[in-house]
All heavy atoms as a GROMACS GRO file, in nm:
protein
  613
    1MET      N    1   0.083  -0.124  -0.001
    1MET     CA    2   0.002  -0.001  -0.003
    1MET      C    3   0.088   0.125   0.003
    1MET      O    4   0.183   0.133   0.079
    1MET     CB    5  -0.089  -0.008   0.118
    1MET     CG    6  -0.188   0.110   0.125
    1MET     SD    7  -0.305   0.097   0.256
    1MET     CE    8  -0.414  -0.020   0.194
    2ASP      N    9   0.051   0.217  -0.076
    2ASP     CA   10   0.128   0.347  -0.093
    2ASP      C   11   0.112   0.429   0.033
    2ASP      O   12  -0.011   0.455   0.087
    2ASP     CB   13   0.076   0.420  -0.214
    2ASP     CG   14   0.144   0.551  -0.242
    2ASP    OD1   15   0.233   0.582  -0.162
    2ASP    OD2   16   0.121   0.607  -0.351
    3ARG      N   17   0.224   0.466   0.095
    3ARG     CA   18   0.211   0.547   0.217
    3ARG      C   19   0.145   0.683   0.195
    3ARG      O   20   0.070   0.728   0.281
    3ARG     CB   21   0.356   0.577   0.273
    3ARG     CG   22   0.425   0.462   0.322
    3ARG     CD   23   0.560   0.480   0.374
    3ARG     NE   24   0.604   0.615   0.378
    3ARG     CZ   25   0.723   0.654   0.430
    3ARG    NH1   26   0.810   0.555   0.478
    3ARG    NH2   27   0.754   0.769   0.433
    4GLU      N   28   0.155   0.747   0.075
    4GLU     CA   29   0.087   0.863   0.052
    4GLU      C   30  -0.068   0.841   0.053
    4GLU      O   31  -0.143   0.930   0.086
    4GLU     CB   32   0.130   0.922  -0.082
    4GLU     CG   33   0.262   0.975  -0.084
    4GLU     CD   34   0.296   1.084   0.016
    4GLU    OE1   35   0.204   1.176   0.035
    4GLU    OE2   36   0.397   1.084   0.079
    5CYS      N   37  -0.108   0.732   0.017
    5CYS     CA   38  -0.254   0.694   0.000
    5CYS      C   39  -0.311   0.705   0.146
    5CYS      O   40  -0.424   0.745   0.172
    5CYS     CB   41  -0.276   0.554  -0.046
    5CYS     SG   42  -0.436   0.494  -0.030
    6LEU      N   43  -0.231   0.654   0.241
    6LEU     CA   44  -0.286   0.655   0.385
    6LEU      C   45  -0.300   0.800   0.442
    6LEU      O   46  -0.362   0.815   0.547
    6LEU     CB   47  -0.191   0.568   0.474
    6LEU     CG   48  -0.192   0.422   0.429
    6LEU    CD1   49  -0.095   0.346   0.520
    6LEU    CD2   50  -0.317   0.361   0.450
    7ARG      N   51  -0.229   0.890   0.384
    7ARG     CA   52  -0.238   1.024   0.433
    7ARG      C   53  -0.351   1.105   0.386
    7ARG      O   54  -0.386   1.204   0.446
    7ARG     CB   55  -0.108   1.107   0.405
    7ARG     CG   56   0.012   1.049   0.481
    7ARG     CD   57   0.129   1.139   0.459
    7ARG     NE   58   0.238   1.062   0.434
    7ARG     CZ   59   0.366   1.105   0.419
    7ARG    NH1   60   0.381   1.232   0.424
    7ARG    NH2   61   0.471   1.018   0.394
    8ARG      N   62  -0.405   1.056   0.285
    8ARG     CA   63  -0.533   1.123   0.226
    8ARG      C   64  -0.646   1.131   0.322
    8ARG      O   65  -0.677   1.033   0.392
    8ARG     CB   66  -0.576   1.074   0.097
    8ARG     CG   67  -0.475   1.082  -0.020
    8ARG     CD   68  -0.530   1.016  -0.150
    8ARG     NE   69  -0.417   1.004  -0.239
    8ARG     CZ   70  -0.396   0.910  -0.319
    8ARG    NH1   71  -0.497   0.816  -0.327
    8ARG    NH2   72  -0.293   0.899  -0.402
    9ALA      N   73  -0.706   1.240   0.335
    9ALA     CA   74  -0.827   1.257   0.432
    9ALA      C   75  -0.931   1.140   0.403
    9ALA      O   76  -0.982   1.085   0.503
    9ALA     CB   77  -0.890   1.386   0.406
   10GLU      N   78  -0.958   1.105   0.283
   10GLU     CA   79  -1.059   1.002   0.265
   10GLU      C   80  -1.018   0.857   0.310
   10GLU      O   81  -1.095   0.772   0.341
   10GLU     CB   82  -1.095   0.996   0.112
   10GLU     CG   83  -0.998   0.956   0.024
   10GLU     CD   84  -0.928   1.074  -0.042
   10GLU    OE1   85  -0.923   1.181   0.018
   10GLU    OE2   86  -0.848   1.047  -0.134
   11ALA      N   87  -0.885   0.850   0.340
   11ALA     CA   88  -0.831   0.708   0.386
   11ALA      C   89  -0.826   0.709   0.535
   11ALA      O   90  -0.826   0.598   0.596
   11ALA     CB   91  -0.696   0.674   0.324
   12GLN      N   92  -0.837   0.814   0.605
   12GLN     CA   93  -0.822   0.828   0.751
   12GLN      C   94  -0.948   0.792   0.816
   12GLN      O   95  -1.060   0.820   0.763
   12GLN     CB   96  -0.767   0.963   0.787
   12GLN     CG   97  -0.633   0.988   0.734
   12GLN     CD   98  -0.570   1.129   0.771
   12GLN    OE1   99  -0.638   1.201   0.845
   12GLN    NE2  100  -0.456   1.160   0.711
   13GLY      N  101  -0.935   0.737   0.933
   13GLY     CA  102  -1.048   0.702   1.019
   13GLY      C  103  -1.124   0.572   0.979
   13GLY      O  104  -1.231   0.550   1.026
   14LYS      N  105  -1.064   0.495   0.890
   14LYS     CA  106  -1.129   0.374   0.844
   14LYS      C  107  -1.061   0.248   0.904
   14LYS      O  108  -1.104   0.130   0.864
   14LYS     CB  109  -1.120   0.372   0.688
   14LYS     CG  110  -1.197   0.475   0.629
   14LYS     CD  111  -1.206   0.453   0.467
   14LYS     CE  112  -1.252   0.576   0.394
   14LYS     NZ  113  -1.389   0.606   0.408
   15GLY      N  114  -0.977   0.269   0.994
   15GLY     CA  115  -0.914   0.160   1.047
   15GLY      C  116  -0.796   0.094   0.981
   15GLY      O  117  -0.745  -0.015   1.024
   16ILE      N  118  -0.753   0.149   0.869
   16ILE     CA  119  -0.641   0.095   0.793
   16ILE      C  120  -0.514   0.102   0.873
   16ILE      O  121  -0.439  -0.013   0.873
   16ILE     CB  122  -0.619   0.179   0.667
   16ILE    CG1  123  -0.754   0.162   0.578
   16ILE    CG2  124  -0.501   0.129   0.589
   16ILE    CD1  125  -0.759   0.262   0.454
   17GLY      N  126  -0.484   0.213   0.949
   17GLY     CA  127  -0.354   0.205   1.023
   17GLY      C  128  -0.364   0.098   1.132
   17GLY      O  129  -0.262   0.038   1.152
   18ARG      N  130  -0.468   0.085   1.199
   18ARG     CA  131  -0.482  -0.017   1.308
   18ARG      C  132  -0.465  -0.156   1.252
   18ARG      O  133  -0.390  -0.232   1.303
   18ARG     CB  134  -0.627   0.003   1.367
   18ARG     CG  135  -0.637  -0.092   1.490
   18ARG     CD  136  -0.772  -0.071   1.566
   18ARG     NE  137  -0.882  -0.084   1.473
   18ARG     CZ  138  -0.960   0.011   1.434
   18ARG    NH1  139  -0.932   0.135   1.467
   18ARG    NH2  140  -1.057  -0.016   1.352
   19LEU      N  141  -0.527  -0.184   1.133
   19LEU     CA  142  -0.512  -0.318   1.064
   19LEU      C  143  -0.353  -0.335   1.023
   19LEU      O  144  -0.306  -0.447   1.047
   19LEU     CB  145  -0.594  -0.329   0.942
   19LEU     CG  146  -0.747  -0.343   0.981
   19LEU    CD1  147  -0.815  -0.324   0.843
   19LEU    CD2  148  -0.776  -0.470   1.046
   20LEU      N  149  -0.296  -0.229   0.981
   20LEU     CA  150  -0.154  -0.249   0.950
   20LEU      C  151  -0.062  -0.272   1.064
   20LEU      O  152   0.028  -0.366   1.062
   20LEU     CB  153  -0.095  -0.124   0.871
   20LEU     CG  154  -0.162  -0.106   0.727
   20LEU    CD1  155  -0.115   0.030   0.671
   20LEU    CD2  156  -0.099  -0.213   0.642
   21LEU      N  157  -0.090  -0.212   1.178
   21LEU     CA  158  -0.019  -0.232   1.297
   21LEU      C  159  -0.044  -0.373   1.356
   21LEU      O  160   0.058  -0.446   1.387
   21LEU     CB  161  -0.062  -0.139   1.412
   21LEU     CG  162   0.003   0.017   1.400
   21LEU    CD1  163  -0.068   0.097   1.515
   21LEU    CD2  164   0.151   0.008   1.408
   22GLN      N  165  -0.162  -0.420   1.339
   22GLN     CA  166  -0.196  -0.570   1.389
   22GLN      C  167  -0.118  -0.663   1.305
   22GLN      O  168  -0.063  -0.757   1.346
   22GLN     CB  169  -0.341  -0.583   1.392
   22GLN     CG  170  -0.419  -0.506   1.496
   22GLN     CD  171  -0.567  -0.514   1.469
   22GLN    OE1  172  -0.618  -0.572   1.377
   22GLN    NE2  173  -0.637  -0.453   1.565
   23ARG      N  174  -0.108  -0.636   1.169
   23ARG     CA  175  -0.044  -0.718   1.078
   23ARG      C  176   0.109  -0.728   1.109
   23ARG      O  177   0.168  -0.827   1.110
   23ARG     CB  178  -0.070  -0.672   0.929
   23ARG     CG  179   0.004  -0.738   0.831
   23ARG     CD  180  -0.059  -0.880   0.794
   23ARG     NE  181   0.027  -0.944   0.696
   23ARG     CZ  182  -0.016  -1.040   0.619
   23ARG    NH1  183  -0.140  -1.079   0.639
   23ARG    NH2  184   0.050  -1.083   0.516
   24VAL      N  185   0.164  -0.601   1.129
   24VAL     CA  186   0.306  -0.601   1.164
   24VAL      C  187   0.337  -0.667   1.297
   24VAL      O  188   0.435  -0.741   1.310
   24VAL     CB  189   0.355  -0.450   1.171
   24VAL    CG1  190   0.484  -0.438   1.232
   24VAL    CG2  191   0.352  -0.383   1.028
   25GLU      N  192   0.257  -0.649   1.389
   25GLU     CA  193   0.271  -0.720   1.515
   25GLU      C  194   0.264  -0.867   1.510
   25GLU      O  195   0.339  -0.940   1.580
   25GLU     CB  196   0.168  -0.662   1.622
   25GLU     CG  197   0.193  -0.520   1.664
   25GLU     CD  198   0.086  -0.473   1.753
   25GLU    OE1  199  -0.006  -0.534   1.797
   25GLU    OE2  200   0.082  -0.331   1.763
   26GLY      N  201   0.174  -0.924   1.429
   26GLY     CA  202   0.156  -1.057   1.403
   26GLY      C  203   0.291  -1.113   1.333
   26GLY      O  204   0.333  -1.218   1.375
   27LYS      N  205   0.328  -1.042   1.234
   27LYS     CA  206   0.458  -1.087   1.163
   27LYS      C  207   0.572  -1.086   1.262
   27LYS      O  208   0.664  -1.176   1.262
   27LYS     CB  209   0.501  -1.002   1.045
   27LYS     CG  210   0.399  -1.010   0.937
   27LYS     CD  211   0.407  -1.140   0.863
   27LYS     CE  212   0.326  -1.161   0.737
   27LYS     NZ  213   0.344  -1.294   0.682
   28ALA      N  214   0.582  -0.993   1.352
   28ALA     CA  215   0.696  -0.981   1.454
   28ALA      C  216   0.682  -1.101   1.555
   28ALA      O  217   0.788  -1.152   1.585
   28ALA     CB  218   0.676  -0.849   1.529
   29ARG      N  219   0.553  -1.138   1.593
   29ARG     CA  220   0.543  -1.243   1.679
   29ARG      C  221   0.600  -1.379   1.614
   29ARG      O  222   0.658  -1.456   1.671
   29ARG     CB  223   0.399  -1.264   1.718
   29ARG     CG  224   0.360  -1.180   1.831
   29ARG     CD  225   0.212  -1.217   1.874
   29ARG     NE  226   0.159  -1.094   1.950
   29ARG     CZ  227   0.085  -1.001   1.880
   29ARG    NH1  228   0.058  -1.011   1.759
   29ARG    NH2  229   0.041  -0.903   1.943
   30GLU      N  230   0.549  -1.386   1.488
   30GLU     CA  231   0.599  -1.509   1.406
   30GLU      C  232   0.750  -1.519   1.400
   30GLU      O  233   0.803  -1.625   1.394
   30GLU     CB  234   0.531  -1.503   1.269
   30GLU     CG  235   0.383  -1.533   1.264
   30GLU     CD  236   0.329  -1.508   1.122
   30GLU    OE1  237   0.398  -1.488   1.023
   30GLU    OE2  238   0.205  -1.510   1.112
   31ALA      N  239   0.805  -1.403   1.395
   31ALA     CA  240   0.962  -1.403   1.390
   31ALA      C  241   1.029  -1.421   1.518
   31ALA      O  242   1.153  -1.400   1.536
   31ALA     CB  243   0.998  -1.270   1.313
   32GLY      N  244   0.944  -1.423   1.631
   32GLY     CA  245   1.006  -1.436   1.764
   32GLY      C  246   1.038  -1.316   1.823
   32GLY      O  247   1.116  -1.310   1.921
   33ARG      N  248   0.998  -1.190   1.771
   33ARG     CA  249   1.026  -1.075   1.841
   33ARG      C  250   0.931  -1.035   1.963
   33ARG      O  251   0.818  -1.092   1.959
   33ARG     CB  252   1.010  -0.959   1.745
   33ARG     CG  253   1.087  -0.972   1.606
   33ARG     CD  254   1.230  -0.961   1.638
   33ARG     NE  255   1.314  -0.974   1.511
   33ARG     CZ  256   1.432  -0.978   1.516
   33ARG    NH1  257   1.499  -0.976   1.627
   33ARG    NH2  258   1.501  -0.991   1.399
   34HIS      N  259   0.986  -0.978   2.053
   34HIS     CA  260   0.917  -0.946   2.174
   34HIS      C  261   0.883  -0.798   2.201
   34HIS      O  262   0.820  -0.757   2.290
   34HIS     CB  263   0.990  -0.994   2.295
   34HIS     CG  264   1.009  -1.137   2.290
   34HIS    ND1  265   0.911  -1.234   2.307
   34HIS    CD2  266   1.120  -1.216   2.266
   34HIS    CE1  267   0.958  -1.358   2.290
   34HIS    NE2  268   1.095  -1.353   2.265
   35GLU      N  269   0.934  -0.708   2.112
   35GLU     CA  270   0.921  -0.570   2.115
   35GLU      C  271   0.923  -0.503   1.981
   35GLU      O  272   0.990  -0.546   1.894
   35GLU     CB  273   1.024  -0.511   2.201
   35GLU     CG  274   1.012  -0.364   2.224
   35GLU     CD  275   1.120  -0.290   2.311
   35GLU    OE1  276   1.237  -0.332   2.307
   35GLU    OE2  277   1.083  -0.216   2.389
   36LEU      N  278   0.835  -0.412   1.959
   36LEU     CA  279   0.834  -0.331   1.843
   36LEU      C  280   0.870  -0.189   1.883
   36LEU      O  281   0.824  -0.140   1.985
   36LEU     CB  282   0.692  -0.334   1.770
   36LEU     CG  283   0.665  -0.466   1.703
   36LEU    CD1  284   0.523  -0.452   1.649
   36LEU    CD2  285   0.754  -0.493   1.590
   37ARG      N  286   0.951  -0.112   1.799
   37ARG     CA  287   0.975   0.026   1.820
   37ARG      C  288   0.942   0.104   1.695
   37ARG      O  289   0.958   0.044   1.582
   37ARG     CB  290   1.123   0.040   1.843
   37ARG     CG  291   1.167  -0.023   1.974
   37ARG     CD  292   1.311  -0.010   2.003
   37ARG     NE  293   1.353  -0.093   2.112
   37ARG     CZ  294   1.464  -0.071   2.178
   37ARG    NH1  295   1.560   0.015   2.133
   37ARG    NH2  296   1.502  -0.149   2.283
   38LEU      N  297   0.899   0.229   1.710
   38LEU     CA  298   0.872   0.307   1.593
   38LEU      C  299   0.915   0.451   1.625
   38LEU      O  300   0.932   0.490   1.743
   38LEU     CB  301   0.726   0.285   1.551
   38LEU     CG  302   0.622   0.328   1.659
   38LEU    CD1  303   0.592   0.478   1.648
   38LEU    CD2  304   0.489   0.259   1.632
   39LEU      N  305   0.908   0.528   1.518
   39LEU     CA  306   0.923   0.677   1.527
   39LEU      C  307   0.833   0.747   1.436
   39LEU      O  308   0.790   0.690   1.337
   39LEU     CB  309   1.076   0.720   1.522
   39LEU     CG  310   1.140   0.695   1.389
   39LEU    CD1  311   1.126   0.807   1.299
   39LEU    CD2  312   1.287   0.679   1.413
   40THR      N  313   0.793   0.862   1.479
   40THR     CA  314   0.704   0.949   1.395
   40THR      C  315   0.729   1.089   1.427
   40THR      O  316   0.798   1.112   1.529
   40THR     CB  317   0.554   0.910   1.426
   40THR    OG1  318   0.467   0.973   1.338
   40THR    CG2  319   0.509   0.949   1.568
   41ASN      N  320   0.685   1.181   1.346
   41ASN     CA  321   0.689   1.312   1.361
   41ASN      C  322   0.579   1.366   1.461
   41ASN      O  323   0.469   1.335   1.455
   41ASN     CB  324   0.659   1.386   1.228
   41ASN     CG  325   0.673   1.534   1.235
   41ASN    OD1  326   0.662   1.596   1.325
   41ASN    ND2  327   0.715   1.584   1.110
   42GLY      N  328   0.626   1.430   1.568
   42GLY     CA  329   0.542   1.479   1.673
   42GLY      C  330   0.424   1.572   1.615
   42GLY      O  331   0.315   1.578   1.683
   43ALA      N  332   0.436   1.624   1.506
   43ALA     CA  333   0.334   1.703   1.451
   43ALA      C  334   0.216   1.618   1.412
   43ALA      O  335   0.105   1.667   1.389
   43ALA     CB  336   0.388   1.793   1.328
   44PHE      N  337   0.249   1.492   1.380
   44PHE     CA  338   0.135   1.402   1.347
   44PHE      C  339   0.062   1.341   1.457
   44PHE      O  340   0.071   1.228   1.502
   44PHE     CB  341   0.188   1.294   1.243
   44PHE     CG  342   0.263   1.337   1.125
   44PHE    CD1  343   0.373   1.265   1.068
   44PHE    CD2  344   0.218   1.451   1.047
   44PHE    CE1  345   0.424   1.301   0.956
   44PHE    CE2  346   0.282   1.496   0.940
   44PHE     CZ  347   0.387   1.418   0.882
   45GLU      N  348  -0.017   1.442   1.520
   45GLU     CA  349  -0.080   1.401   1.644
   45GLU      C  350  -0.172   1.277   1.637
   45GLU      O  351  -0.183   1.193   1.727
   45GLU     CB  352  -0.153   1.521   1.702
   45GLU     CG  353  -0.059   1.637   1.744
   45GLU     CD  354  -0.141   1.755   1.784
   45GLU    OE1  355  -0.259   1.746   1.810
   45GLU    OE2  356  -0.075   1.860   1.795
   46ALA      N  357  -0.232   1.266   1.516
   46ALA     CA  358  -0.319   1.153   1.498
   46ALA      C  359  -0.244   1.012   1.498
   46ALA      O  360  -0.294   0.910   1.554
   46ALA     CB  361  -0.406   1.166   1.363
   47ASN      N  362  -0.123   1.013   1.449
   47ASN     CA  363  -0.039   0.899   1.451
   47ASN      C  364  -0.003   0.867   1.591
   47ASN      O  365  -0.016   0.740   1.632
   47ASN     CB  366   0.090   0.921   1.372
   47ASN     CG  367   0.062   0.935   1.216
   47ASN    OD1  368  -0.050   0.926   1.178
   47ASN    ND2  369   0.172   0.943   1.150
   48VAL      N  370   0.042   0.968   1.672
   48VAL     CA  371   0.082   0.935   1.810
   48VAL      C  372  -0.036   0.887   1.888
   48VAL      O  373  -0.022   0.788   1.965
   48VAL     CB  374   0.143   1.069   1.875
   48VAL    CG1  375   0.169   1.053   2.022
   48VAL    CG2  376   0.259   1.108   1.800
   49SER      N  377  -0.149   0.936   1.864
   49SER     CA  378  -0.282   0.895   1.931
   49SER      C  379  -0.320   0.752   1.886
   49SER      O  380  -0.350   0.672   1.976
   49SER     CB  381  -0.387   0.995   1.889
   49SER     OG  382  -0.512   0.942   1.961
   50LEU      N  383  -0.294   0.724   1.763
   50LEU     CA  384  -0.324   0.586   1.716
   50LEU      C  385  -0.234   0.492   1.795
   50LEU      O  386  -0.271   0.380   1.840
   50LEU     CB  387  -0.302   0.574   1.570
   50LEU     CG  388  -0.304   0.433   1.511
   50LEU    CD1  389  -0.439   0.375   1.515
   50LEU    CD2  390  -0.255   0.434   1.364
   51TYR      N  391  -0.104   0.523   1.790
   51TYR     CA  392  -0.003   0.426   1.844
   51TYR      C  393  -0.032   0.411   1.993
   51TYR      O  394  -0.032   0.299   2.048
   51TYR     CB  395   0.132   0.475   1.825
   51TYR     CG  396   0.177   0.483   1.681
   51TYR    CD1  397   0.249   0.598   1.625
   51TYR    CD2  398   0.136   0.389   1.590
   51TYR    CE1  399   0.289   0.602   1.495
   51TYR    CE2  400   0.163   0.407   1.449
   51TYR     CZ  401   0.240   0.515   1.412
   51TYR     OH  402   0.279   0.518   1.273
   52LYS      N  403  -0.057   0.516   2.069
   52LYS     CA  404  -0.098   0.507   2.207
   52LYS      C  405  -0.216   0.427   2.241
   52LYS      O  406  -0.223   0.340   2.326
   52LYS     CB  407  -0.113   0.646   2.274
   52LYS     CG  408   0.008   0.712   2.292
   52LYS     CD  409  -0.018   0.856   2.357
   52LYS     CE  410   0.114   0.922   2.394
   52LYS     NZ  411   0.082   1.064   2.448
   53GLY      N  412  -0.310   0.437   2.145
   53GLY     CA  413  -0.437   0.359   2.150
   53GLY      C  414  -0.419   0.207   2.131
   53GLY      O  415  -0.496   0.137   2.171
   54GLN      N  416  -0.310   0.184   2.057
   54GLN     CA  417  -0.278   0.041   2.026
   54GLN      C  418  -0.172  -0.020   2.122
   54GLN      O  419  -0.121  -0.124   2.103
   54GLN     CB  420  -0.233   0.028   1.878
   54GLN     CG  421  -0.330   0.063   1.780
   54GLN     CD  422  -0.451  -0.035   1.795
   54GLN    OE1  423  -0.441  -0.149   1.783
   54GLN    NE2  424  -0.574   0.023   1.809
   55GLY      N  425  -0.153   0.053   2.229
   55GLY     CA  426  -0.064   0.010   2.338
   55GLY      C  427   0.083   0.042   2.334
   55GLY      O  428   0.171  -0.005   2.415
   56TYR      N  429   0.118   0.133   2.232
   56TYR     CA  430   0.257   0.179   2.231
   56TYR      C  431   0.287   0.277   2.341
   56TYR      O  432   0.203   0.367   2.366
   56TYR     CB  433   0.287   0.237   2.100
   56TYR     CG  434   0.295   0.130   1.987
   56TYR    CD1  435   0.190   0.069   1.941
   56TYR    CD2  436   0.430   0.095   1.952
   56TYR    CE1  437   0.198  -0.037   1.844
   56TYR    CE2  438   0.440  -0.020   1.855
   56TYR     CZ  439   0.328  -0.070   1.801
   56TYR     OH  440   0.328  -0.166   1.707
   57SER      N  441   0.400   0.284   2.402
   57SER     CA  442   0.450   0.374   2.508
   57SER      C  443   0.529   0.484   2.450
   57SER      O  444   0.613   0.442   2.363
   57SER     CB  445   0.506   0.297   2.616
   57SER     OG  446   0.427   0.200   2.677
   58LEU      N  447   0.526   0.599   2.504
   58LEU     CA  448   0.629   0.696   2.458
   58LEU      C  449   0.760   0.680   2.530
   58LEU      O  450   0.754   0.679   2.648
   58LEU     CB  451   0.567   0.838   2.497
   58LEU     CG  452   0.648   0.960   2.459
   58LEU    CD1  453   0.672   0.980   2.308
   58LEU    CD2  454   0.583   1.085   2.524
   59ASP      N  455   0.858   0.657   2.447
   59ASP     CA  456   0.994   0.639   2.508
   59ASP      C  457   1.070   0.769   2.524
   59ASP      O  458   1.126   0.795   2.631
   59ASP     CB  459   1.080   0.537   2.435
   59ASP     CG  460   1.014   0.401   2.418
   59ASP    OD1  461   0.955   0.361   2.514
   59ASP    OD2  462   1.028   0.338   2.315
   60ARG      N  463   1.064   0.856   2.424
   60ARG     CA  464   1.135   0.980   2.430
   60ARG      C  465   1.089   1.062   2.316
   60ARG      O  466   1.046   1.013   2.216
   60ARG     CB  467   1.284   0.961   2.435
   60ARG     CG  468   1.345   0.914   2.315
   60ARG     CD  469   1.501   0.889   2.321
   60ARG     NE  470   1.561   0.861   2.196
   60ARG     CZ  471   1.573   0.746   2.140
   60ARG    NH1  472   1.507   0.652   2.190
   60ARG    NH2  473   1.640   0.728   2.022
   61GLU      N  474   1.136   1.186   2.324
   61GLU     CA  475   1.110   1.285   2.220
   61GLU      C  476   1.236   1.359   2.192
   61GLU      O  477   1.311   1.395   2.294
   61GLU     CB  478   0.989   1.390   2.256
   61GLU     CG  479   0.864   1.329   2.270
   61GLU     CD  480   0.758   1.420   2.304
   61GLU    OE1  481   0.786   1.527   2.347
   61GLU    OE2  482   0.645   1.382   2.286
   62GLU      N  483   1.276   1.388   2.074
   62GLU     CA  484   1.400   1.453   2.041
   62GLU      C  485   1.376   1.559   1.935
   62GLU      O  486   1.297   1.536   1.855
   62GLU     CB  487   1.499   1.363   1.981
   62GLU     CG  488   1.553   1.253   2.082
   62GLU     CD  489   1.663   1.167   2.013
   62GLU    OE1  490   1.689   1.181   1.897
   62GLU    OE2  491   1.706   1.077   2.098
   63PRO      N  492   1.431   1.680   1.956
   63PRO     CA  493   1.419   1.787   1.847
   63PRO      C  494   1.475   1.727   1.716
   63PRO      O  495   1.584   1.669   1.731
   63PRO     CB  496   1.498   1.899   1.913
   63PRO     CG  497   1.535   1.864   2.040
   63PRO     CD  498   1.517   1.726   2.071
   64PHE      N  499   1.411   1.768   1.610
   64PHE     CA  500   1.459   1.734   1.475
   64PHE      C  501   1.422   1.850   1.392
   64PHE      O  502   1.300   1.868   1.369
   64PHE     CB  503   1.410   1.605   1.434
   64PHE     CG  504   1.466   1.561   1.296
   64PHE    CD1  505   1.582   1.516   1.280
   64PHE    CD2  506   1.382   1.568   1.195
   64PHE    CE1  507   1.639   1.479   1.156
   64PHE    CE2  508   1.429   1.536   1.061
   64PHE     CZ  509   1.563   1.490   1.049
   65MET      N  510   1.526   1.914   1.328
   65MET     CA  511   1.493   2.022   1.252
   65MET      C  512   1.411   2.126   1.315
   65MET      O  513   1.441   2.160   1.424
   65MET     CB  514   1.451   1.984   1.108
   65MET     CG  515   1.549   1.882   1.035
   65MET     SD  516   1.491   1.831   0.876
   65MET     CE  517   1.561   1.955   0.768
   66ASN      N  518   1.293   2.148   1.267
   66ASN     CA  519   1.203   2.246   1.323
   66ASN      C  520   1.084   2.175   1.396
   66ASN      O  521   0.984   2.238   1.428
   66ASN     CB  522   1.142   2.345   1.224
   66ASN     CG  523   1.245   2.438   1.171
   66ASN    OD1  524   1.346   2.476   1.242
   66ASN    ND2  525   1.236   2.479   1.049
   67GLY      N  526   1.105   2.048   1.424
   67GLY     CA  527   0.996   1.970   1.493
   67GLY      C  528   1.053   1.882   1.599
   67GLY      O  529   1.151   1.902   1.661
   68THR      N  530   0.969   1.771   1.621
   68THR     CA  531   1.014   1.667   1.720
   68THR      C  532   0.992   1.534   1.672
   68THR      O  533   0.888   1.504   1.601
   68THR     CB  534   0.911   1.693   1.851
   68THR    OG1  535   0.926   1.829   1.885
   68THR    CG2  536   0.954   1.597   1.950
   69THR      N  537   1.093   1.454   1.691
   69THR     CA  538   1.070   1.308   1.661
   69THR      C  539   1.022   1.239   1.788
   69THR      O  540   1.084   1.259   1.896
   69THR     CB  541   1.211   1.244   1.612
   69THR    OG1  542   1.256   1.312   1.485
   69THR    CG2  543   1.193   1.100   1.585
   70VAL      N  544   0.926   1.164   1.769
   70VAL     CA  545   0.861   1.086   1.889
   70VAL      C  546   0.907   0.931   1.864
   70VAL      O  547   0.878   0.879   1.771
   70VAL     CB  548   0.712   1.088   1.884
   70VAL    CG1  549   0.644   1.022   2.004
   70VAL    CG2  550   0.673   1.247   1.906
   71TYR      N  551   0.961   0.878   1.981
   71TYR     CA  552   0.998   0.742   1.975
   71TYR      C  553   0.905   0.665   2.060
   71TYR      O  554   0.887   0.709   2.178
   71TYR     CB  555   1.141   0.728   2.029
   71TYR     CG  556   1.247   0.783   1.938
   71TYR    CD1  557   1.280   0.915   1.945
   71TYR    CD2  558   1.317   0.712   1.836
   71TYR    CE1  559   1.370   0.979   1.859
   71TYR    CE2  560   1.410   0.769   1.756
   71TYR     CZ  561   1.436   0.904   1.762
   71TYR     OH  562   1.535   0.958   1.678
   72MET      N  563   0.860   0.554   2.016
   72MET     CA  564   0.754   0.466   2.098
   72MET      C  565   0.796   0.334   2.070
   72MET      O  566   0.850   0.288   1.977
   72MET     CB  567   0.620   0.489   2.029
   72MET     CG  568   0.579   0.644   2.034
   72MET     SD  569   0.414   0.670   1.974
   72MET     CE  570   0.319   0.648   2.120
   73SER      N  571   0.738   0.252   2.169
   73SER     CA  572   0.763   0.094   2.165
   73SER      C  573   0.654   0.033   2.234
   73SER      O  574   0.566   0.082   2.307
   73SER     CB  575   0.891   0.056   2.238
   73SER     OG  576   0.887   0.103   2.376
   74LYS      N  577   0.642  -0.091   2.196
   74LYS     CA  578   0.542  -0.183   2.260
   74LYS      C  579   0.604  -0.333   2.274
   74LYS      O  580   0.662  -0.376   2.187
   74LYS     CB  581   0.422  -0.196   2.166
   74LYS     CG  582   0.311  -0.288   2.215
   74LYS     CD  583   0.203  -0.273   2.104
   74LYS     CE  584   0.079  -0.374   2.144
   74LYS     NZ  585  -0.027  -0.360   2.056
   75ARG      N  586   0.582  -0.386   2.391
   75ARG     CA  587   0.607  -0.522   2.420
   75ARG      C  588   0.501  -0.604   2.356
   75ARG      O  589   0.378  -0.572   2.374
   75ARG     CB  590   0.615  -0.548   2.564
   75ARG     CG  591   0.728  -0.471   2.632
   75ARG     CD  592   0.863  -0.526   2.619
   75ARG     NE  593   0.880  -0.658   2.654
   75ARG     CZ  594   0.979  -0.739   2.626
   75ARG    NH1  595   1.081  -0.694   2.548
   75ARG    NH2  596   0.989  -0.860   2.676
   76ILE      N  597   0.536  -0.714   2.298
   76ILE     CA  598   0.433  -0.808   2.225
   76ILE      C  599   0.449  -0.943   2.284
   76ILE      O  600   0.570  -0.986   2.307
   76ILE     CB  601   0.434  -0.801   2.078
   76ILE    CG1  602   0.574  -0.833   2.021
   76ILE    CG2  603   0.387  -0.667   2.029
   76ILE    CD1  604   0.582  -0.843   1.872
   77ALA      N  605   0.347  -1.010   2.313
   77ALA     CA  606   0.347  -1.139   2.363
   77ALA      C  607   0.386  -1.244   2.251
   77ALA      O  608   0.348  -1.223   2.134
   77ALA     CB  609   0.208  -1.185   2.413
   78GLY      N  610   0.468  -1.330   2.290
   78GLY     CA  611   0.511  -1.432   2.184
   78GLY      C  612   0.432  -1.547   2.172
   78GLY      O  613   0.351  -1.610   2.144
   0.00000   0.00000   0.00000
């Protein structure tokens, strides 16, 4: 799926991001991983909210250019 497609207003709020996260988490479990980490732009508040809603914890924030990079992680059951 094209990342730009997911940013379009008509694609948002349909659960696509949640489904993609669930798929990634399933693949990580199959690979024997116990933790997932991600980063996003702090300006994308909807992304941060989505990740928090799916159980990701805020690890740290760092300034980047004129914004903030948000680092998050989630422990996943094997």
